[in-house]
C-alpha positions as CSV (number, residue, x, y, z in Angstrom):
1,M,-6.3,172.4,97.4
2,A,-6.0,169.0,97.5
3,R,-6.2,166.6,94.3
4,V,-7.9,163.3,94.4
5,V,-7.0,161.0,91.2
6,V,-9.5,158.4,90.0
7,D,-7.6,155.9,87.6
8,V,-10.5,153.6,85.7
9,M,-9.5,150.9,83.7
10,L,-11.0,147.6,81.9
11,K,-11.4,144.9,84.2
12,P,-8.8,141.8,83.2
13,E,-11.1,139.5,81.7
14,I,-12.7,142.3,79.4
15,L,-10.7,142.6,75.8
16,D,-8.9,146.2,75.1
17,P,-9.1,146.8,71.3
18,Q,-7.8,150.1,71.7
19,G,-4.7,148.7,73.9
20,Q,-4.3,145.9,71.5
21,A,-3.8,148.4,68.6
22,V,-1.4,150.1,70.5
23,A,0.4,147.1,71.2
24,T,0.7,146.0,67.4
25,A,1.7,149.2,66.9
26,L,4.7,149.7,69.1
27,P,6.9,147.0,67.6
28,K,6.3,148.6,64.0
29,L,7.7,152.1,65.6
30,G,10.7,150.8,67.3
31,F,9.4,150.3,70.5
32,D,10.4,146.9,71.2
33,G,10.2,144.3,74.4
34,I,6.4,145.4,75.5
35,A,4.4,142.0,75.9
36,A,0.9,143.9,76.3
37,V,-1.0,147.5,76.7
38,R,-4.1,148.0,78.5
39,Q,-6.0,151.8,78.0
40,G,-7.5,153.4,80.9
41,K,-9.2,156.7,81.8
42,R,-7.6,159.0,84.6
43,F,-9.6,161.7,86.0
44,E,-8.1,164.4,88.4
45,L,-10.3,166.4,91.1
46,E,-9.3,169.3,92.7
47,L,-10.7,169.7,96.0
48,D,-11.1,173.2,97.8
49,G,-9.9,172.2,101.5
50,D,-8.8,169.2,103.0
51,V,-9.5,165.8,101.9
52,T,-11.7,163.8,104.7
53,E,-13.0,160.4,104.8
54,E,-16.2,161.6,104.0
55,R,-15.4,163.6,100.7
56,L,-13.2,160.4,99.8
57,A,-16.5,158.4,99.9
58,Q,-18.4,160.8,97.8
59,I,-15.5,160.8,95.4
60,R,-15.7,156.8,95.4
61,N,-19.7,157.2,94.9
62,A,-19.1,159.4,91.4
63,A,-16.4,156.9,90.4
64,E,-19.1,153.6,90.7
65,T,-22.0,156.1,89.4
66,L,-20.5,158.5,86.7
67,L,-16.8,158.0,85.9
68,S,-17.0,154.5,85.6
69,N,-19.2,151.8,84.1
70,P,-18.7,148.8,87.4
71,V,-19.9,146.2,84.8
72,I,-16.6,146.3,82.9
73,E,-14.5,148.7,84.7
74,D,-12.5,148.8,88.0
75,Y,-11.1,152.2,89.7
76,T,-8.8,153.3,92.0
77,V,-9.2,156.5,94.3
78,R,-5.9,158.3,95.6
79,V,-4.9,161.1,96.9
80,E,-1.8,162.9,95.7
81,P,0.4,165.1,97.8
């Protein structure tokens, strides 16, 4: 069984109020030295069988149409060992 991970993040030019809220809270909790925080989503897909280029293309299509909003988010697809 193979695992493919899709990470979805807001594009750099899009404001991230949740990330900003976390960045503001961290120093108050004693976590210093963190300049910025961006929040995202992670999807782990367990596949039956091998990962092929065709299956990766299907996953990229799912990431583009369902898992992310391509207007405001970027995504990456990677295979975990």
